[in-house]
N, C-alpha and C positions, 0 to 999 in steps of 0.2 A: 337148564333154567335160564330165564331171561334176566335183564337187569333189575326189574322190580322185585323178583323173587330173591336175588342175591342181596339186594339192599335190605330187604325185610329181614332176611336171616342175620345179616351183619348187625342189625338194629335190635335184635332180640336180647332181653336181659340174660346174662350169664352165658352168652355164645361168644367167647372170645375166638381170635384167629386160630389157636391150637385145636380147641374143641370142634370148630367148624371144619377145619381141614381133616381131622380124624374122621368126622362123620361123613364128610364128602368122599373120602376115599372108598367108602362102602358102596358108593353109586346108588344111594337110596332114590326111590321114586318120589316124585313130587305130588301132593304134599305128605302122604301118608307115611312114606318111609322116613322122611325128616322128622315128623311128629313123633314116630316111635323111638327115635334115637336121641330125643332132646331132654334136658332136665324139665321138670315139671312147669317152672315159671315160664320157660321159654315156650313150651308147648301150649300153655294156656294163652299166651300173648299171640302166637301164630294162629290158633284157632279163632280167637276173637277177630282177627284181621280177615281171615278167610270167610268167616260167617257174617260178621257185621262190620265191614271196612269203615264205614262212617263213624262208628264209635271207637275205633281203634286209635290209640296214640301214635301208631305207626303212620297214619295218614299224613300227619305234619311233615315228617322227614321226606315221604314220597312226593308231597306237592312242593316242598322247598327244593328238592333235588331237580324236579322237572322244571321249575321256574329257573333255577340256575342254568340248566342245559339249554334252555330256550333263550337265555339272556344274552349270549354272545356266540359268534362262531368259534370253532376250535375247542368246544367243551365236550367232554365225553365221561361216561361212567363205565370204566372197565371192570370186568369180572372174569372168573375162570373160564366161562364159556364164550367169552368175546373173542372174535378172530385175532384181535390185536393183543391179547393178553401176553405178557412177557413169559416166553417159555421157561427161562431159568428160575422164575419164581416158583415153579412146580416142584423144584427140588427142596424148598424150605419146609421144615416141619410145622411152621406157623405163618404161612403166607397171609397177606391181607385178603380178606374176602371181597373187597371192592376198592377200587382207586379212582379218586376224582382227579381228572386229568385235563389240562389246558395247554394248548399249543399244537405243535406238528406232530401227530402219531407216527410219522415216518422216521422219527428219531429212534423209535424202538426197533427198527428193522436193520440197524447197524450192529456189528459187533461192539461190545461195550467194555470199557475200563473205568474203574473208579480211580480218581486222583484226589488224594487227601493230604493234609499237613497242617502245620502250626498256623494259628491265627496271627502270629507275628514273625513271618519269615525274614530271614536275611535277604540282602540283594541277590545273592546267589540263589537262595531258594525261589525268589520271585522269578529270576531268569529261567531257571530250570523247569518251574511249573509251566511257564509260558512256552518254552521250547518244546517240552514233551507233548503238551496239549496241542500245539500247532502241528507237530510232525505226525502224531497219531491221527488227527483229523484229516490231515492231507492224504493219509493211507486209507481213509474210509471208516475209522473207529469213532464211536461216540464217547464222549467224556461224561461220566456220571459223577455227581457229588451232591452235597447237601446245601449249596449256596451260602456256606459259611464264610465269615471273613477269613482273609489271608489266602493261603494256597488253594482251598477249594474254589473260591470265587474268581481268583486270578486265573486258574486252569479253565474254568468254564468260560470266562470272557475271551480267553485266547482261542478256544475252540470256535466260538461264534465268529470272532474276528477272521479266523481262517476259512470261513465258509463251511464250517463242519457242523456236526450235531452235538447237542449237550442236553442232558436230563438232570434236573434238580429234583431231589426228594425232599419234601418239606415236613417239618415237625409241627405244622399248622395247616390251616386251610390254604388252598392254592390262591386265593384272593387276598391273603394276608402277607404283607411284606416284612420278612424277618430274615436277617437283621434289617432294620430300616435303612442302613447306609447302602443297601443293595437294591434300591428302588430302580435305578436304571437297568441292572442285571435282570431283575424280576420282569420288567417290561420287555426286555430283549428276548428272554426265554419264552414269553408268551406270544410275541408277535413276530420273531425272526424265523424264517424257514430253518428247520433243524433244531429249534428250541422247544423245550417241553417241561412243564412243571407238573408234579403228581404228588398226591397225598393220600394217606388212608383215612384222613379226617375230613369231614364235611367242610365245605366253604364257610367262612366266618369263623372257624375254630381259632382261637389265639394259641399262640406259642406257650407251651408249658415244659418246664425242665424235664419232666417224666416222659414227654413224647420223643425226645431226641434219641435215647438209647433204643427205643422201639423203631424209630425211623431208621436207624443205621443198619438194621437187619435187611431192610428193603434196598438201601444204598448198595450194600455188598451183594445181596442176593440177585440184583439185576445184572451183574457183571461177571465176565469171565475171569477178572483179576483185579487187584487192588495195587496201586503204586503209592507208597508213602514217600513224599518229597523231602520234607523236613518235619521232625517230631521230637520234642523233648522227652525226657524219660517218663514223665507223668502226663504226656499229651493225650488229649481225647482222641486224637487220630489212632492211637494204638488200640482203642476199642473196636474200630473198624478193622485193624489188622488181626485182632483176635477173632472177630466174626468171620473174616475171610477164611481163616484156617478151620474153624468150626464147619463152615460151609463148604469146605473142600475147594475153595477158590485159590488160584495161584497168588502168592504175595511177593511184591517187589519193593526195594528200598534203594533209595540213593545214599551212597556213602558220603560222609562229609568230614570235616576237620574234627580231630579229637578235641579241639579247643573250642568248638562251636556247640554251645549247650543245646541248640535246636537240632543237632544232628544226632545227639546221643541215643534217642529212641531208635532211630534207623540203624545206628551202629550196633545196638543190642539185638535188633531183629536179625540182622545179617551174622553176628557172632554166634548167636544161639542156633543158627541153621534154620530159622523159620522163614526167612525172606531170601529171594534171589537178589544178588548184587546187581545193580543196573548201572551201565555207563551211558547208554543211549537207547533210542526208541527200538533199535533192532534187537537188543537184548530181550525186550518184552515181546516183540513179534515172533522171535525165534522159539519162545515158549508157548505162545497162544495162538499164533496164525493158523495152525493145523486144527485148532479146535473149533474155529468159527463155523464150519459146515455142520458140526455136531448139534449146534444149538439154534441155528437161525433158519428160517424158511428160505426156499430157493430164490425167491425174488430179491431177498436181502443180500444174498451172495453176489448178485450182479453188480451191486454197488461197490464191491471190493476190488481192488486192483490186482487181478490175478496174474498180472504179468510180473509182479513183485515176487521174487524167489522166496522171501521170507513169509509169504502168505499162502504158499502152496498147501493144500490140505492133506496131501499124502504123496508118496512117491508114485510116479506113473508106473504102469505096468510094463515089464521088460519086453523087449522085442524077442521074437522066437529064436534069432540068430544073432545074439549080440557079438559085436567085434570089439577088439582091444586096440586095433591098429598094429597088431603084431600076430604072427601065426600062432596057432595053439589055443587051447581052452583057457578060460578065466581062472586065475589062481583061487577065487572064492566067489561063490554064488551071490554073496552080499553085493558085489559090484554091479550085478544086474539091476539093483534098485537104486543106484547112485548116479548121479549126473553132475553137471557144473553148478546146478542150483543146490543150496544147503538143504539137507534132509534131516529133520529132528530125530533123535534117538528113539522116541517112542513110536513115531511113525514107521521108522525103519524095522523095529521089532515087530510091529503089528503086520507089516507088509510081508516080511520074510518068515514070520512064524517061527521065530527062534526065542530063546530065553533072553532076558536082559544081560546076564553075566556072560552068556556065550557071544551074544552080539558085541559087547564091549571088547572081549578078548580078541575076537576075530578083527575087529577094526583096528586094535592096536597093532596086530601083526601086519595088517595091510598098510598102516601108517608107516611102520618101520621099514617095509619094503618099498615105500614111495608110491603106493597105488592110491591113497586117499589122504586128505588132511582135514582138520576140523576148523570151521569158520564160524562167525556169528549166524546162528540159526540152525546149525547143524553140520553134518559131514558132507563133503563133495569129493567126486572122483576127479583125479588128476589126469591131464592128457598123457599119452604115451610119451616116454623120453625119447 
């Protein structure tokens, strides 16, 4: 279907994101297949638009959207059949049916990480948010957040300052500046290369409290992982953390002082085993780097620094006659898949076709014998003594 059809479906009464996604999964033909699967009121509204479009209330939203699209460059209406529709959103049970987008669409072609945290960060939290956003941007990753005050906005500013990409998912229309203090950031995300604003609400929609929990599912759904920089025990950032776990995204948290109330949420996530403890950007890339090729189109991978050993997508195939620098066979076939570049555990398991427990046990024996060692990002093979 095209943009008009998706916008019509999204605007029908009683057709929320979950119902639309369940119906779309059946791949119905347009329009009869959709009509057959809709509740009565939605089907009646669709028939009216199909048969008498001038009399349909849907005409207003279609004309308004077209006027908005024509009003300035960089405006788009994305939908599941659009070539730039974010692949990761297809994994959600209730993805948005359409997204109003303003800015640089190329931002969606980079591997993505959410950075969230308290609205009242300590100076250490401010510094950490900036440092992680800059470093990840330098390595070709896009920082996603909700343009909130505090850690969220700080990370997005830092990503743009570093010449990287950042996407803000709004709980209002893309033309509404919320919070008002982020007027400059809103403008940068609209006009700067790599900046992008998106929302499931039409332009002109004012921010409402009920919109933000729904917005958060898109924030986390767009990304491979979520980094919580600072969060109190009752922080709204923990909602994003919970969503990340529900959506099977990787969750990361920065440890902080036990005396810092803004760090207690992060400490709890780590203590309960929900989040990876993070010390630097390499800890994140060691977990996520190899997933990038699974979710991104091939042209997006060209933008990633493939010379960075932490971003290798899988261990390279072994040579037919590997050598150890010594006479005799290798003590373990796992060595054929290891090199001087770190290889993550799951990539090694997949490449060598062995179980996780067997792989771990064999790596331990190889480590004790001085053949391998573990570094940030995975296992490396040591040179011959």
